C-alpha positions in Angstrom: -31.5 17.9 -13.0 -30.5 17.8 -16.6 -26.7 17.3 -16.0 -26.9 13.5 -15.9 -29.0 13.2 -19.0 -27.0 12.8 -22.2 -27.5 15.4 -24.9 -27.0 14.8 -28.7 -27.3 16.9 -31.8 -30.3 15.6 -33.8 -32.4 16.4 -36.7 -36.2 15.8 -36.5 -39.4 16.7 -38.2 -41.8 18.3 -35.7 -45.5 19.3 -35.9 -47.6 22.2 -34.7 -50.9 23.9 -35.2 -51.5 27.6 -35.8 -54.7 29.6 -36.1 -55.9 30.2 -39.6 -56.0 33.7 -41.0 -59.4 35.0 -42.0 -57.7 37.2 -44.6 -56.4 34.2 -46.5 -59.0 34.3 -49.4 -57.4 31.3 -51.2 -57.7 29.2 -48.1 -61.4 30.1 -47.7 -62.1 29.4 -51.3 -60.6 26.0 -51.2 -62.5 24.8 -48.1 -65.6 22.6 -48.7 -67.8 24.7 -46.4 -71.4 25.7 -46.9 -72.4 29.4 -46.5 -73.3 29.1 -42.9 -70.1 27.4 -41.9 -68.1 29.9 -43.9 -69.7 32.8 -42.0 -69.0 31.1 -38.7 -65.3 30.7 -39.7 -65.1 34.4 -40.7 -66.7 35.5 -37.5 -64.4 33.4 -35.4 -61.2 34.6 -37.1 -61.9 38.1 -38.4 -59.5 40.6 -37.1 -57.7 38.2 -34.8 -55.0 36.6 -36.9 -52.9 38.6 -39.4 -51.9 37.3 -42.7 -48.2 36.5 -42.5 -45.6 34.7 -44.6 -45.0 31.1 -43.8 -41.8 31.9 -41.9 -44.0 33.7 -39.3 -45.2 30.3 -38.2 -41.7 29.9 -36.7 -40.9 33.6 -35.9 -44.1 34.4 -34.1 -43.6 32.5 -30.9 -40.2 34.0 -30.4 -41.0 37.7 -31.0 -40.5 40.0 -28.1 -43.6 41.1 -26.2 -44.4 44.2 -24.2 -46.0 42.2 -21.5 -44.8 39.1 -19.7 -45.8 36.0 -21.5 -48.2 33.7 -19.7 -46.8 30.8 -17.8 -46.7 27.5 -19.7 -45.5 24.0 -19.0 -41.8 24.7 -19.7 -41.6 28.5 -19.2 -42.5 30.7 -16.3 -43.3 33.4 -18.8 -39.9 35.1 -18.8 -38.8 33.4 -22.1 -40.5 32.0 -25.2 -41.0 28.3 -26.0 -42.0 26.8 -29.4 -44.2 23.9 -28.5 -44.3 21.1 -31.0 -44.9 17.4 -31.3 -43.1 14.4 -32.9 -46.3 13.4 -34.7 -49.3 15.4 -36.1 -51.7 13.2 -34.1 -50.1 14.3 -30.9 -50.2 18.0 -31.9 -53.9 17.6 -32.7 -54.6 15.9 -29.3 -52.8 18.6 -27.4 -54.8 21.4 -29.1 -58.1 19.5 -28.7 -57.5 19.3 -25.0 -57.0 23.0 -24.6 -59.9 23.8 -26.9 -62.2 21.6 -24.8 -60.9 23.2 -21.6 -61.4 26.7 -22.9 -65.0 26.2 -24.0 -66.3 23.6 -21.5 -69.7 24.8 -20.2 -69.8 28.0 -22.2 -71.2 27.6 -25.7 -74.9 26.8 -26.1 -74.1 24.6 -29.1 -71.2 23.0 -30.9 -68.2 25.3 -31.3 -65.6 24.7 -34.1 -62.2 26.4 -34.6 -59.9 26.0 -37.5 -56.2 25.5 -37.4 -53.4 25.3 -39.9 -51.3 22.2 -39.4 -47.6 22.5 -40.3 -44.3 20.7 -40.0 -40.8 22.0 -39.8 -37.3 20.8 -39.1 -35.6 20.8 -35.7 -31.9 20.6 -35.8 -29.9 21.2 -32.7 -28.9 20.0 -29.3 -31.6 18.0 -27.6 -32.1 16.0 -24.4 -34.6 13.1 -24.4 -36.4 13.0 -21.0 -38.8 10.1 -21.9 -36.7 7.5 -20.0 -37.1 9.7 -16.9 -40.9 9.6 -17.0 -41.3 6.8 -14.3 -39.1 8.8 -11.9 -40.4 12.2 -12.8 -44.2 12.0 -12.8 -44.5 15.8 -12.7 -43.4 15.8 -16.4 -47.0 15.2 -17.2 -48.7 16.8 -14.2 -52.1 18.1 -15.2 -51.9 21.6 -13.6 -48.7 22.1 -11.6 -45.9 23.2 -14.0 -43.3 24.2 -11.4 -41.2 21.1 -12.0 -41.2 21.5 -15.8 -40.6 25.3 -15.5 -37.3 24.5 -13.7 -36.4 22.1 -16.5 -37.1 24.6 -19.1 -35.0 27.3 -17.4 -32.1 24.9 -16.9 -32.3 23.8 -20.5 -31.9 27.4 -21.7 -29.0 28.0 -19.2 -27.2 24.9 -20.6 -27.7 25.8 -24.2 -30.1 23.0 -24.9 -32.2 23.8 -28.0 -35.0 21.3 -27.3 -36.3 18.6 -25.0 -38.1 15.5 -26.0 -40.8 14.8 -23.4 -43.9 12.6 -23.0 -47.2 14.2 -23.9 -49.6 14.7 -21.1 -52.6 14.4 -23.5 -51.5 11.6 -25.9 -49.4 8.5 -25.9 -46.9 10.4 -28.2 -44.2 12.8 -27.4 -43.8 16.6 -27.5 -40.8 18.8 -28.1 -40.5 22.2 -26.5 -37.9 24.2 -28.5 -36.1 27.1 -26.8 -34.0 28.5 -29.7 -35.3 29.9 -33.0 -32.1 29.0 -34.7 -33.0 25.3 -34.3 -36.1 25.5 -36.5 -36.3 25.8 -40.3 -38.2 24.7 -43.4 -41.9 25.2 -42.4 -44.3 23.3 -44.7 -48.1 23.6 -44.5 -49.7 20.2 -43.6 -53.5 20.8 -44.2 -56.2 22.4 -42.1 -57.7 20.9 -39.0 -61.2 21.6 -37.6 -61.6 21.0 -33.9 -65.2 20.8 -32.6 -66.4 20.9 -29.0 -69.8 19.3 -28.3 -71.2 20.6 -25.0 -73.7 17.8 -24.8 -71.0 15.1 -24.5 -68.1 17.2 -23.3 -66.0 15.7 -26.0 -64.0 17.2 -28.9 -63.5 15.8 -32.4 -60.6 16.5 -34.7 -61.1 16.4 -38.5 -58.6 17.2 -41.3 -60.6 19.2 -43.8 -60.7 18.3 -47.5 -59.4 20.8 -50.0 -61.7 21.8 -52.8 
């Protein structure tokens, strides 16, 4: 399927969110949170996310795992994918969708999670699939990932480092990256709070001020 799509070597800045570490005391001290909110944050994150150097933001998704990875849009679980977006707003919208889906109908009140936004540089061979969107509606199918799984497997077989694809949750574009070597220079880009409101079924995304 990808054979007729031209590839080019490109350099882009891409964006992603990562869970915040509860062990990062400096981060907690700088957030403008009251005591109750700080306790909620510690309870949410405690023991779940290790404190890692910034390069772990890039290394983590590619680390070998004892169990098969879960199936995602561009992987059947047999290989890793670093999911990123071409704009921070798109990365936020993608995460908000999954946060809302995970907690819909469950919490008795509002539920907030905190994420570390960051950017990094992609440099490698890419194929832009956005012009194919009218012909390939399954690129943004809400639940059936079989078509995109085949694209991801073919991209890896052809040595393509990343694909540029339309976002299923935002008017922007995403970039699934298949090769760790194509990513470098991670830079922190502020903390994002995503809140789910069970009364409205909606999520809000707020970039938190630093103290």
